[in-house]
Every structure is written in C-alpha cells, then in structure tokens.
SEFI-259288 format. One line per 8 residues: for each residue y, x, z of C-alpha. Coordinates in nm, 2 decimals, padded with zeros to 4 digits, always signed. Example, Ala and Ser with C-alpha at 12.3 -4.5 7.8 and 13.67 -1.06 7.14 Angstrom:
REM residues 2
-00.45 +01.23 +00.78  -00.11 +01.37 +00.71
This chain:
REM residues 703
-20.37 +12.81 -02.17  -20.05 +12.62 -02.21  -19.77 +12.80 -02.17  -19.57 +12.77 -01.81  -19.25 +12.56 -01.78  -18.90 +12.72 -01.68  -18.75 +12.55 -01.43  -18.45 +12.32 -01.45
-18.27 +12.50 -01.21  -18.28 +12.86 -01.44  -18.17 +12.68 -01.73  -17.80 +12.71 -01.84  -17.66 +12.45 -02.07  -17.34 +12.57 -02.19  -17.29 +12.21 -02.33  -17.40 +11.99 -02.02
-17.45 +11.58 -02.14  -17.17 +11.41 -02.08  -17.23 +11.09 -01.89  -17.29 +10.79 -02.18  -17.01 +10.55 -02.11  -17.12 +10.26 -02.34  -17.14 +10.04 -02.01  -16.75 +10.05 -02.10
-16.81 +09.92 -02.37  -17.00 +09.64 -02.29  -16.82 +09.57 -02.02  -16.51 +09.51 -02.23  -16.76 +09.30 -02.47  -16.83 +09.09 -02.22  -16.55 +09.01 -02.08  -16.37 +08.92 -02.43
-16.67 +08.65 -02.52  -16.62 +08.53 -02.15  -16.26 +08.52 -02.25  -16.29 +08.34 -02.60  -16.59 +08.09 -02.48  -16.34 +07.95 -02.15  -16.06 +07.92 -02.40  -16.28 +07.75 -02.66
-16.43 +07.52 -02.34  -16.06 +07.48 -02.29  -15.96 +07.35 -02.59  -16.19 +07.07 -02.65  -15.98 +06.82 -02.64  -15.85 +06.61 -02.32  -15.75 +06.25 -02.26  -15.51 +06.42 -01.96
-15.15 +06.39 -02.00  -15.04 +06.70 -02.27  -14.65 +06.78 -02.39  -14.68 +06.72 -02.73  -14.38 +06.92 -02.99  -14.04 +06.66 -02.90  -14.22 +06.50 -02.65  -13.99 +06.46 -02.33
-14.05 +06.55 -01.93  -13.84 +06.59 -01.71  -13.97 +06.79 -01.31  -13.87 +06.69 -00.98  -13.67 +06.89 -00.72  -14.04 +07.04 -00.63  -14.10 +07.08 -01.04  -14.37 +06.86 -01.06
-14.37 +06.67 -01.41  -14.22 +06.34 -01.43  -14.27 +06.09 -01.68  -13.89 +05.99 -01.84  -14.01 +05.66 -01.95  -14.14 +05.41 -01.68  -14.34 +05.07 -01.79  -14.40 +04.79 -01.59
-14.58 +04.45 -01.70  -14.54 +04.11 -01.58  -14.83 +03.83 -01.74  -14.77 +03.47 -01.72  -15.13 +03.23 -01.83  -15.15 +02.90 -01.84  -15.50 +02.80 -01.83  -15.58 +02.46 -02.02
-15.90 +02.34 -01.97  -16.09 +02.64 -02.24  -15.74 +02.72 -02.35  -15.53 +02.99 -02.23  -15.21 +03.10 -02.33  -15.03 +03.43 -02.21  -14.72 +03.58 -02.22  -14.76 +03.95 -02.19
-14.43 +04.13 -02.13  -14.34 +04.43 -02.13  -14.02 +04.65 -01.93  -13.96 +05.00 -02.08  -13.68 +05.22 -01.90  -13.53 +05.49 -01.98  -13.49 +05.72 -01.67  -13.37 +05.99 -01.85
-13.06 +06.12 -02.03  -13.19 +06.14 -02.40  -13.29 +05.88 -02.67  -13.64 +05.80 -02.62  -13.91 +05.65 -02.86  -14.20 +05.49 -02.62  -14.52 +05.45 -02.72  -14.83 +05.31 -02.55
-15.17 +05.22 -02.63  -15.33 +04.90 -02.40  -15.58 +04.68 -02.42  -15.65 +04.29 -02.48  -15.91 +04.05 -02.48  -16.13 +04.12 -02.77  -16.08 +03.79 -02.89  -15.72 +03.72 -02.84
-15.52 +03.61 -03.09  -15.14 +03.72 -03.08  -14.89 +03.54 -03.29  -14.58 +03.59 -03.14  -14.37 +03.95 -03.03  -13.97 +03.94 -02.97  -13.75 +04.22 -02.79  -13.52 +04.18 -02.57
-13.23 +04.45 -02.48  -12.95 +04.34 -02.26  -12.82 +04.00 -02.38  -12.96 +04.05 -02.72  -13.23 +03.89 -02.84  -13.46 +04.01 -03.17  -13.78 +03.74 -03.24  -14.02 +03.95 -03.43
-14.18 +03.87 -03.75  -14.57 +03.91 -03.89  -14.57 +04.14 -04.20  -14.80 +04.34 -04.41  -14.87 +04.63 -04.15  -14.77 +04.90 -04.40  -14.48 +04.77 -04.43  -14.37 +04.70 -04.12
-14.43 +05.09 -04.07  -14.21 +05.18 -04.30  -13.92 +04.93 -04.18  -14.01 +05.05 -03.81  -13.92 +05.46 -03.93  -13.67 +05.33 -04.13  -13.50 +05.20 -03.86  -13.61 +05.47 -03.62
-13.44 +05.76 -03.87  -13.08 +05.53 -03.87  -13.10 +05.49 -03.45  -13.13 +05.12 -03.49  -13.32 +04.99 -03.20  -13.67 +04.88 -03.31  -13.99 +04.80 -03.18  -14.37 +04.76 -03.34
-14.66 +04.59 -03.25  -15.01 +04.71 -03.42  -15.40 +04.66 -03.35  -15.63 +04.94 -03.34  -15.91 +04.73 -03.28  -16.00 +04.41 -03.17  -15.91 +04.49 -02.83  -15.67 +04.80 -02.84
-15.37 +04.77 -02.93  -14.99 +04.98 -02.96  -14.66 +04.92 -02.91  -14.34 +05.14 -03.02  -14.00 +05.12 -02.89  -13.72 +05.31 -03.09  -13.43 +05.46 -02.96  -13.39 +05.33 -02.59
-13.07 +05.49 -02.46  -13.04 +05.68 -02.18  -13.09 +05.45 -01.83  -13.18 +05.15 -02.05  -13.44 +04.87 -02.01  -13.57 +04.76 -02.31  -13.87 +04.41 -02.29  -14.12 +04.36 -02.53
-14.25 +04.00 -02.52  -14.61 +03.92 -02.69  -14.75 +03.61 -02.71  -15.16 +03.55 -02.74  -15.36 +03.21 -02.69  -15.74 +03.31 -02.62  -16.06 +03.14 -02.47  -16.24 +03.12 -02.15
-16.59 +03.15 -02.08  -16.84 +02.93 -01.94  -17.18 +03.04 -01.84  -17.47 +02.92 -01.55  -17.17 +02.66 -01.49  -16.94 +02.94 -01.43  -16.58 +02.93 -01.63  -16.42 +03.31 -01.65
-16.11 +03.45 -01.79  -16.09 +03.80 -01.82  -15.74 +04.10 -01.88  -15.80 +04.40 -01.94  -15.56 +04.60 -01.82  -15.64 +04.98 -01.88  -15.92 +05.15 -02.09  -16.17 +05.43 -02.05
-16.08 +05.68 -02.28  -16.30 +05.70 -02.56  -16.58 +05.96 -02.69  -16.47 +06.10 -03.05  -16.77 +06.23 -03.27  -16.72 +06.38 -03.62  -16.61 +06.67 -03.82  -16.23 +06.74 -03.79
-16.04 +06.60 -04.10  -15.71 +06.86 -04.14  -15.43 +06.73 -04.02  -15.14 +06.54 -04.24  -14.88 +06.68 -04.04  -14.81 +06.34 -03.86  -14.63 +06.52 -03.56  -14.39 +06.71 -03.73
-13.98 +06.71 -03.65  -13.78 +06.54 -03.88  -13.40 +06.52 -03.86  -13.35 +06.43 -03.53  -13.69 +06.20 -03.48  -14.01 +06.26 -03.41  -14.31 +06.05 -03.54  -14.49 +06.02 -03.29
-14.82 +05.87 -03.41  -14.98 +06.12 -03.33  -14.94 +06.07 -02.97  -15.30 +06.07 -02.90  -15.52 +06.36 -02.69  -15.82 +06.33 -03.03  -15.73 +06.45 -03.35  -15.87 +06.28 -03.66
-16.24 +06.27 -03.77  -16.46 +06.19 -04.06  -16.63 +05.93 -03.78  -16.29 +05.83 -03.64  -16.05 +05.87 -03.89  -15.74 +05.67 -03.63  -15.82 +05.88 -03.34  -15.51 +06.00 -03.21
-15.39 +05.61 -03.23  -15.68 +05.49 -02.98  -15.70 +05.77 -02.73  -15.35 +05.76 -02.51  -15.34 +06.02 -02.25  -15.46 +05.90 -01.90  -15.32 +06.00 -01.62  -15.48 +05.99 -01.21
-15.38 +05.70 -01.00  -15.11 +05.80 -00.78  -15.18 +05.91 -00.37  -14.86 +05.67 -00.32  -14.67 +05.38 -00.50  -14.78 +05.25 -00.84  -14.81 +05.41 -01.20  -14.83 +05.15 -01.38
-14.73 +04.80 -01.24  -14.87 +04.48 -01.26  -14.77 +04.10 -01.20  -14.94 +03.84 -01.24  -14.91 +03.46 -01.22  -15.17 +03.22 -01.37  -15.14 +02.86 -01.38  -15.52 +02.69 -01.36
-15.55 +02.31 -01.47  -15.92 +02.30 -01.56  -15.92 +01.90 -01.59  -16.22 +01.85 -01.36  -16.29 +01.91 -00.98  -16.35 +02.23 -00.88  -16.58 +02.35 -00.63  -16.47 +02.71 -00.58
-16.19 +02.94 -00.73  -16.22 +03.35 -00.64  -16.08 +03.70 -00.80  -16.36 +03.89 -00.82  -16.16 +04.28 -00.87  -15.80 +04.18 -00.68  -15.74 +03.96 -00.39  -15.51 +03.60 -00.55
-15.33 +03.37 -00.33  -15.41 +03.01 -00.45  -15.17 +02.71 -00.41  -15.25 +02.39 -00.48  -15.01 +02.13 -00.72  -15.04 +01.85 -00.82  -15.31 +01.86 -01.08  -15.35 +02.24 -01.12
-15.32 +02.58 -00.92  -15.04 +02.77 -00.87  -15.24 +03.14 -00.87  -15.07 +03.48 -00.77  -15.21 +03.79 -00.68  -15.22 +03.85 -00.30  -14.95 +04.16 -00.27  -14.71 +04.09 -00.51
-14.78 +04.39 -00.79  -15.12 +04.61 -00.83  -15.21 +04.93 -00.99  -15.34 +04.85 -01.37  -15.67 +05.00 -01.36  -15.95 +04.78 -01.36  -16.03 +04.46 -01.55  -15.89 +04.13 -01.36
-16.12 +03.91 -01.36  -16.09 +03.49 -01.23  -16.41 +03.30 -01.22  -16.37 +02.89 -01.07  -16.71 +02.68 -01.06  -16.69 +02.31 -01.06  -16.86 +02.05 -00.86  -17.21 +01.96 -00.93
-17.11 +01.61 -01.02  -16.82 +01.78 -01.31  -17.07 +02.05 -01.42  -16.95 +02.01 -01.86  -17.22 +01.95 -02.10  -16.93 +01.90 -02.39  -16.56 +01.92 -02.45  -16.33 +01.90 -02.76
-16.02 +01.98 -02.80  -15.78 +01.91 -03.12  -15.47 +01.98 -03.28  -15.24 +01.91 -03.56  -15.06 +02.14 -03.79  -14.88 +02.05 -04.07  -15.11 +01.77 -04.16  -15.41 +01.97 -04.08
-15.65 +01.90 -03.79  -15.82 +02.24 -03.58  -16.07 +02.13 -03.36  -16.23 +02.37 -03.09  -16.61 +02.24 -02.99  -16.75 +02.34 -02.63  -17.14 +02.24 -02.58  -17.39 +02.34 -02.34
-17.73 +02.25 -02.45  -18.04 +02.19 -02.23  -18.22 +02.41 -02.08  -18.53 +02.35 -02.04  -18.79 +02.50 -01.77  -19.03 +02.81 -01.93  -19.34 +02.80 -01.86  -19.46 +03.15 -01.97
-19.26 +03.41 -02.05  -19.36 +03.59 -02.36  -19.50 +03.91 -02.34  -19.25 +04.12 -02.52  -19.18 +04.53 -02.62  -18.88 +04.65 -02.47  -18.60 +04.97 -02.44  -18.42 +05.02 -02.20
-18.11 +05.27 -02.37  -17.88 +05.38 -02.07  -17.56 +05.58 -02.10  -17.54 +05.91 -01.95  -17.23 +06.07 -02.03  -16.96 +06.20 -01.91  -16.74 +05.94 -01.92  -16.99 +05.77 -01.65
-16.91 +05.96 -01.39  -16.87 +05.81 -01.07  -16.96 +05.41 -01.00  -17.05 +05.36 -01.39  -17.38 +05.61 -01.38  -17.46 +05.44 -01.01  -17.43 +05.09 -01.10  -17.61 +05.17 -01.45
-17.86 +05.33 -01.27  -17.92 +05.04 -01.01  -17.92 +04.81 -01.31  -18.18 +04.99 -01.49  -18.38 +05.04 -01.17  -18.39 +04.60 -01.11  -18.48 +04.58 -01.46  -18.76 +04.81 -01.48
-18.89 +04.56 -01.13  -18.88 +04.26 -01.28  -19.10 +04.35 -01.61  -19.45 +04.15 -01.67  -19.78 +04.34 -01.66  -19.81 +04.20 -02.02  -19.48 +04.37 -02.08  -19.42 +04.73 -02.27
-19.15 +04.93 -02.21  -18.94 +05.31 -02.29  -18.64 +05.43 -02.15  -18.43 +05.64 -02.33  -18.12 +05.82 -02.17  -17.82 +05.97 -02.37  -17.54 +06.21 -02.40  -17.48 +06.47 -02.65
-17.83 +06.40 -02.72  -18.08 +06.21 -02.59  -18.40 +06.19 -02.41  -18.71 +05.99 -02.37  -18.91 +05.88 -02.13  -19.23 +05.84 -02.29  -19.27 +05.96 -02.70  -19.37 +05.53 -02.72
-19.36 +05.22 -02.53  -19.65 +05.19 -02.24  -19.74 +04.89 -01.99  -19.56 +04.76 -01.74  -19.82 +04.90 -01.50  -19.72 +04.96 -01.11  -19.75 +05.33 -01.12  -19.64 +05.42 -01.45
-19.27 +05.16 -01.31  -19.24 +05.37 -01.01  -19.25 +05.69 -01.20  -19.00 +05.57 -01.45  -18.79 +05.46 -01.14  -18.81 +05.76 -01.05  -18.71 +05.93 -01.36  -18.40 +05.68 -01.37
-18.33 +05.84 -01.03  -18.30 +06.23 -01.13  -18.09 +06.10 -01.44  -17.70 +06.28 -01.40  -17.42 +06.21 -01.61  -17.23 +06.41 -01.80  -17.16 +06.56 -02.16  -17.04 +06.36 -02.48
-17.15 +05.99 -02.59  -17.35 +06.03 -02.88  -17.48 +05.67 -02.92  -17.58 +05.63 -03.28  -17.92 +05.87 -03.26  -18.02 +05.73 -02.92  -17.98 +05.38 -03.05  -18.12 +05.43 -03.40
-18.43 +05.57 -03.16  -18.50 +05.22 -02.98  -18.48 +05.05 -03.33  -18.77 +05.27 -03.46  -18.96 +05.21 -03.17  -18.99 +04.92 -03.23  -19.19 +04.76 -03.52  -19.46 +04.56 -03.39
-19.38 +04.23 -03.55  -19.63 +04.02 -03.34  -19.46 +04.05 -03.02  -19.12 +04.00 -02.91  -18.88 +04.27 -02.96  -18.61 +04.36 -02.73  -18.28 +04.63 -02.67  -18.12 +04.66 -02.36
-17.87 +04.87 -02.37  -17.66 +04.98 -02.05  -17.32 +05.14 -02.12  -16.97 +05.16 -02.07  -16.90 +05.14 -02.46  -16.66 +05.46 -02.42  -16.70 +05.55 -02.82  -16.43 +05.56 -03.14
-16.73 +05.48 -03.38  -16.81 +05.17 -03.36  -16.85 +05.09 -03.67  -17.13 +05.31 -03.69  -17.32 +05.13 -03.46  -17.23 +04.80 -03.58  -17.38 +04.94 -03.91  -17.66 +05.08 -03.81
-17.74 +04.70 -03.61  -17.70 +04.51 -03.88  -17.96 +04.74 -04.09  -18.24 +04.51 -04.23  -18.52 +04.66 -04.07  -18.39 +04.66 -03.73  -18.51 +04.32 -03.62  -18.53 +04.41 -03.26
-18.27 +04.17 -03.05  -18.02 +04.33 -02.86  -17.85 +04.28 -02.48  -17.60 +04.53 -02.39  -17.45 +04.58 -02.07  -17.17 +04.68 -02.00  -17.07 +04.90 -01.69  -16.76 +04.97 -01.50
-16.39 +04.87 -01.42  -16.27 +04.90 -01.74  -16.59 +04.88 -02.03  -16.54 +04.83 -02.38  -16.62 +04.47 -02.43  -16.52 +04.46 -02.74  -16.81 +04.68 -02.82  -17.00 +04.54 -02.58
-16.99 +04.14 -02.73  -16.99 +04.25 -03.15  -17.28 +04.42 -03.07  -17.47 +04.17 -02.89  -17.33 +03.88 -03.14  -17.50 +04.15 -03.46  -17.79 +04.18 -03.28  -17.87 +03.81 -03.18
-17.86 +03.89 -02.85  -17.61 +03.84 -02.54  -17.42 +04.10 -02.37  -17.33 +04.11 -01.92  -17.04 +04.32 -01.75  -17.10 +04.47 -01.44  -16.78 +04.57 -01.30  -16.88 +04.63 -00.94
-17.26 +04.73 -00.75  -17.22 +04.39 -00.61  -17.25 +04.26 -00.89  -17.62 +04.45 -01.04  -17.86 +04.18 -00.87  -17.68 +03.83 -01.00  -17.57 +03.97 -01.36  -17.93 +04.17 -01.42
-18.09 +03.88 -01.26  -17.95 +03.62 -01.53  -17.98 +03.86 -01.81  -18.35 +03.89 -01.74  -18.33 +03.51 -01.78  -18.21 +03.53 -02.13  -18.45 +03.81 -02.24  -18.77 +03.58 -02.14
-18.63 +03.35 -02.36  -18.41 +03.20 -02.61  -18.29 +02.84 -02.50  -18.18 +02.65 -02.79  -18.21 +02.76 -03.16  -18.16 +02.63 -03.50  -17.82 +02.45 -03.42  -17.69 +02.19 -03.66
-17.29 +02.08 -03.61  -17.31 +01.82 -03.82  -16.92 +01.86 -03.90  -16.75 +01.60 -04.13  -16.68 +01.67 -04.51  -16.42 +01.84 -04.62  -16.46 +02.08 -04.31  -16.37 +02.48 -04.28
-16.59 +02.54 -03.94  -16.61 +02.91 -03.79  -16.86 +03.05 -03.68  -17.00 +03.00 -04.04  -17.36 +03.02 -03.87  -17.44 +02.91 -03.55  -17.61 +03.18 -03.31  -17.89 +03.14 -03.10
-17.85 +03.03 -02.74  -17.97 +03.18 -02.44  -18.03 +03.01 -02.12  -17.75 +02.87 -01.93  -17.48 +03.00 -02.25  -17.25 +02.77 -02.48  -17.19 +02.72 -02.74  -16.85 +02.74 -02.87
-16.71 +02.63 -03.26  -16.33 +02.63 -03.44  -16.30 +02.38 -03.72  -16.03 +02.28 -03.97  -15.99 +01.92 -04.07  -15.86 +01.68 -04.28  -15.83 +01.43 -04.03  -15.92 +01.42 -03.67
-16.27 +01.39 -03.55  -16.42 +01.04 -03.37  -16.73 +01.17 -03.31  -16.92 +01.44 -03.35  -17.32 +01.54 -03.38  -17.56 +01.81 -03.26  -17.87 +01.90 -03.27  -18.11 +02.17 -03.20
-18.46 +02.28 -03.11  -18.57 +02.43 -02.76  -18.93 +02.65 -02.68  -19.07 +02.28 -02.59  -18.83 +02.01 -02.81  -18.61 +01.93 -03.09  -18.28 +01.82 -02.90  -18.00 +01.62 -03.04
-17.67 +01.48 -02.89  -17.33 +01.28 -03.01  -17.04 +01.39 -02.89  -16.74 +01.14 -02.89  -16.46 +01.26 -02.97  -16.20 +01.00 -03.04  -15.91 +01.02 -02.76  -16.00 +01.41 -02.65
-15.75 +01.59 -02.55  -15.43 +01.79 -02.76  -15.43 +02.17 -02.70  -15.13 +02.36 -02.85  -15.32 +02.70 -03.05  -15.61 +02.55 -03.12  -15.53 +02.59 -03.49  -15.44 +03.01 -03.40
-15.80 +03.01 -03.26  -15.99 +02.88 -03.56  -15.74 +03.15 -03.78  -15.85 +03.41 -03.53  -16.22 +03.30 -03.50  -16.17 +03.34 -03.90  -16.07 +03.65 -03.97  -16.37 +03.76 -03.72
-16.63 +03.60 -03.93  -16.50 +03.76 -04.23  -16.46 +04.15 -04.04  -16.89 +04.02 -04.01  -16.97 +03.94 -04.31  -16.78 +04.26 -04.41  -17.05 +04.44 -04.17  -17.32 +04.25 -04.31
-17.21 +04.36 -04.67  -17.14 +04.00 -04.79  -16.79 +04.11 -04.87  -16.62 +04.40 -05.03  -16.32 +04.62 -04.85  -16.13 +04.51 -05.09  -16.19 +04.16 -05.05  -16.17 +04.19 -04.67
-15.78 +04.30 -04.67  -15.71 +04.05 -04.88  -15.90 +03.71 -04.73  -15.78 +03.84 -04.37  -15.37 +03.90 -04.53  -15.39 +03.52 -04.67  -15.51 +03.40 -04.25  -15.29 +03.64 -04.07
-15.00 +03.58 -04.28  -15.01 +03.19 -04.31  -15.11 +03.20 -03.94  -14.86 +03.49 -03.77  -15.11 +03.66 -03.67  -15.16 +04.03 -03.58  -15.46 +04.19 -03.75  -15.55 +04.54 -03.82
-15.37 +04.48 -04.17  -15.06 +04.30 -04.02  -14.82 +04.43 -03.76  -14.59 +04.25 -03.59  -14.20 +04.42 -03.66  -13.85 +04.39 -03.44  -13.51 +04.50 -03.56  -13.14 +04.49 -03.41
-12.94 +04.60 -03.74  -12.69 +04.78 -03.55  -12.72 +05.13 -03.54  -12.71 +05.26 -03.17  -12.82 +05.64 -03.14  -12.57 +05.88 -03.27  -12.75 +06.05 -03.58  -12.63 +06.41 -03.44
-12.80 +06.31 -03.09  -13.24 +06.40 -03.13  -13.47 +06.10 -03.04  -13.74 +06.23 -02.79  -14.08 +06.08 -02.78  -14.27 +06.01 -02.48  -14.63 +05.82 -02.44  -14.68 +05.61 -02.15
-15.04 +05.69 -02.01  -15.27 +05.46 -01.88  -15.42 +05.49 -01.54  -15.79 +05.61 -01.51  -16.03 +05.30 -01.45  -16.10 +05.24 -01.06  -16.43 +05.46 -00.93  -16.40 +05.68 -01.26
-16.44 +06.02 -01.22  -16.18 +06.24 -01.43  -16.37 +06.53 -01.60  -16.11 +06.74 -01.82  -16.43 +06.82 -02.05  -16.63 +06.51 -02.03  -16.43 +06.37 -02.31  -16.48 +06.67 -02.57
-16.39 +06.64 -02.94  -16.54 +06.79 -03.19  -16.25 +06.80 -03.44  -16.12 +07.11 -03.26  -16.21 +07.46 -03.30  -16.41 +07.50 -02.98  -16.70 +07.55 -03.14  -16.58 +07.86 -03.39
-16.42 +08.05 -03.12  -16.78 +08.04 -02.90  -16.96 +08.18 -03.19  -16.63 +08.42 -03.28  -16.78 +08.56 -02.94  -17.14 +08.53 -02.99  -17.09 +08.77 -03.21  -16.84 +09.04 -03.13
-17.08 +09.08 -02.86  -17.33 +09.16 -03.14  -17.09 +09.31 -03.34  -17.05 +09.57 -03.01  -17.44 +09.56 -02.96  -17.48 +09.70 -03.31  -17.25 +09.94 -03.29  -17.37 +10.12 -03.00
-17.74 +10.14 -03.12  -17.59 +10.32 -03.39  -17.40 +10.57 -03.17  -17.74 +10.62 -03.00  -17.87 +10.68 -03.34  -17.66 +10.94 -03.42  -17.66 +11.09 -03.12
C-alpha cells in the first residue's frame, strides 16, 4: 500500500525556490553576440568613402560631407585610321583653406601606351620624366615632404593607373596632362574605340598581410599610398592601390565631369557613326569628322564607345602603317583573313561559368542571365553542356556535362532564371571546376566565362588558364557599363579564345550571336607572316583567329616594308595573300605601340614560365626607358624645384572617388575584404555565447 501524498498547499517551505534568472544571462549573451556579429560584418572593407588619418573633409551648412578636391577631366582623341592619339587632361582644384595632396585611381584602355606626362600650375609647366618606379616614388616623397609641387603617374594594372599631385595650395588648380597611343578594334565590319571612365570595385580575396605603416603621419606630410578601401592580402598584395573610394552618382549635377572631343579621320568612306552609350554631335569637315558630346559634359560612370562602319565597297581587307624613328622602321599590319562559310558546326562540350557575386547586382545580372539563356537556346542537340554559377562558392547545374536536349535546355533556363547576385567573387574554384570537367580530347572543348571581371587577383586566374592540362578554349563575356576589359581580353588571349563586352541589355542578342559564330568555328589557323630578315615582331606567335576577327601585328625592321606575304588555313583550304606596303601611310606612334606590345609579350612569356621574374623586370625596363613608356616597373615624375608650402603647415591627403558604374546597385557588404578582423570578431561572439551556455549548465548541476 502506497503512502498518502501530502497536498502541496499544506507543505510549509521556509526557503522557497527562487525563479531562475538564467534567461537574463541568455538574453545578455545573445545581445552581445548580435552586436559583435553586426560589427564584424560592418568591419568588412567596403568601397565607399571613408575618412583616413590625415585626410581632409569639408562639410556644408547642412553638415553633409564635401570633397575638398575637385576633379574635371578633358579628353581630346585623334583617330587616324587604326591609330588613336589621346590627350588626357586632369584638373585638380583645391576648394579648401589647407594644403592638399590629391590621389586619383583611374582606368585607361588595357593596351594604352602612356608616353608623356606634364604638370602645369598657372604659367609654370613641368614636363615629366620616365624613371624606374622605385626611383620616381622616392623623388616624389622627398619633394612632397620638402613642400615642392610634384606629380607622379604609376601603373597598377594594364588598365588601372594612379595619379598623385602633392602640395596643391589653398584654392589653387593644378593640371596634369597624359598622352597615350592606342588602336581601334575592327571586327565584323565595324571599327570601335573604347575609353573607360570608371571601374567596378574589385573583390579582394586572400589572407591579411601585416600592415607596413604606410598611412602614418610624418613631419607634416601624409603618405597616402594606402587610401584604398581594402588592405593587402597574400593574393592581392597591392590591394590598397587598386581599390579607390567609390561614390554614388549625385542626384543633381556631376561628381566627375568629362569633356570629350574626337577627331575621326578614317581614310575610307563611312556608312555610319554612332555612340553606343552616349549621345554625340558629329560635323563633317574636309576629310575628317569632328565629334563632341551632345551635352558638353557627362558623368564618368560608364565606358565611352564610338563605332563606325565603312560602306560595303570600302570594307578593308588589309592595312599597313609605318613610322621611321632614329633610323629604325616600325610597322603595324591589320589583315582580315577570308571567312569561309561553315557547312557543319562540330559537336562540342561547352561549360558556361556565370558570375553571380554582389558586384553583378542591378543591370549586370539581368544582362548576364539574358546572355546565358540565349546561349543555352542556341545549343545544338549533339552538343553537351553544363553551368557553373559562383559567388563566395560555386554551384553546378549538373555534376557533369549533359546532352543539349530541349527538355534539359528548358530546365537549365529555369535554373538560370532563379539565380540571384550576392556575395564575394571567388572565380578561381569555379574556373578550375570547369577545366576539370573538360577532359574529352575527342570533342571540341570550350568554356564561356560571363563576368564583370571585378577581381584583384587576375594573375592567379591567368596562371590557372595557362596550366598545360587546361586545353579547353576560353571565351569571356564582359558584363556591365564598366567591365574589367583587361581581364576579359587577356584571359581570352591566354585561353586561345575570344571575348565580347556587353554594356546594356540591347547589346545581348547581337554580341551573343557573334560569340556563337566564334564558338562554332575558327576562321583562320596556322597564320604565318613572312616578315623580312632582321625583324623583331610582336606578338611573337600569331594566335588563331575566329569568325569576323582581324589580325593585328607590329614589327621593328631595319628598312621600310615593300611587300608582305601572309598565309594560313581555314576549315576548307589554305590561303595566302600579299600586301603591297610601299607607299603605305605614315602614322606617328607606331613605334610606341610596338614597344607596348613588346612589353605585353614579355609579360605573357612570364605567365607561361618562359622568363623568370628578374628577367621580366630587366627586359621591361630596357624597353620602357628606351621608349619613354609607362609600365608597372616605371613611372612618370614631374617636380617643381621651388618649395611652396611652408614646413610648419600640414599637408592633408585627399582621395578622389570614382563614380559607381551606371546601372550598378550599391551593396555595402558586397565587396568583402577577408583581410579584416571580421571573421575573428564573429567567432569571438559565437564562443562567448557557448561559454555562457556551459556556465549555465554548471550552475544547474551545482543546484
């Protein structure tokens, strides 16, 4: 028989149990974890304007931050046949009452040969000299600390440069002029000249490197080398130099105004001229066109692209330009090989790699998805395909290539429609996966890479592309109003493919159709240019040409060309032609272009492992110092030897922001820099919460 229980209301407890307050500790722990996590996310480097130690910022009567240094850019481009000579003028105006140093990171065409720089203050004009970069930077720092006006131009990437101007007096204007030579592109019967004006902020992967104290105050002068929003990492050691501050486009007025004048002398009768992304006014003069912006000035928030098409009877097949400098002859040859009709496209394995990182948000992801869906739709039933989408990590449509049946193409199109842009830009694992799936030598192997190219570790990708086992041809599609054209062009060149740039949605159909013409057949292979003896040609080895592309080659010769024979193979037959070069037009700057392409060829040999790093430096310096050329190992330096800033007055740094590309969406966390302490802070919060939980369990056990 069980004993009777005493009812609870009859039990007297002199020490009643207290209510547990563990929930309070849990609440505090969760709150601390949330705060630390938020701060860790906020610690991720962003490309927006931030104040740095010693940097000057002005505010208006409403308390809004204003830049103390104003920039205006004027570009005068003269196009003569295939050669473009550009005068690029940057005016820095100090609106403050303090002495200022200006730092501006800006893009130029990826094969631009910068050959001249000068600085002008009032009536004083100082012509810059090209020197070894380390020497030039030491001279600049010395002049800056001594209160002298100085300007230095350096190259960070083939298409990315930095301009610094020291000791700009209060309310004074300093003008820096760069002169560079470039070439127009000819493809599918259309000539095109492109001028980048801003950049898409680049994702910086890697592990943080120890700070070197680059941004410390020194004797009334501030070293502004580290004004970028990212810190150096093991994958991108120069991250601070390639991540300028960015600013959204203003609601009214212009942040970075651009004035542009183009003189176009094509040498042939034209059927049409058009600006793709800007409105132009065009006036026909005697033998050239004078082209200006319709609204006089525009914001520097997208590439300037001018296209012109000759009449059918004037479609060029070949052109030769020559220049004589110091007893040497330099030649530039443009040749359009015959495009034999394709009777049957070979079955192919094709992998599409699409960028869905944060930098693709806005119009870019719309253009990228439209491009990919159009490409999938054009696949033939005998083709096999797969899709890899990447941001922080990659995901695959299938674990291997699958046949391009109508059902699978429809499913793939729906899969693409569901993609959203967010996160970092980890290209390397996605591209490596694509190459690993391309291992069938019996079929045509191709990779199509759709991205804006907004990364800082381009060289890592180039090393992957040039690995001996990666034999698939690589085709790149640049997306957005300010893509990284250097990455697009160089990746396609090293991958033995071709590239297209899509700036707006209206471009998608035409550019992707042209890309598929290239995917389906190579127009000309085994191209051989029969240069005369005693010649130094670049590129040293001619690449295959795809449908509608033109061959462009440069050479240094002991005497002028008279004739030049070029041969190659198409899918149906071999072909050969002879160009009459005697009496060819002279073009200023061909020698500089030859030097620029020689530097590019040296760099490519290093990427393939043919030249050591030390030999690359020496070889590039030899060319650059001889031809007064800006490279990653040289710099232009201009110093006014008269001190102007009193030593007792401080010098403030001012980084000039680039305007966010047109159509892009600003995401404060989309350009995460893993070189910050964000990850550490997040884990500290998690471990703190875990410690509170263990403490709570121990207290319960003690009771």
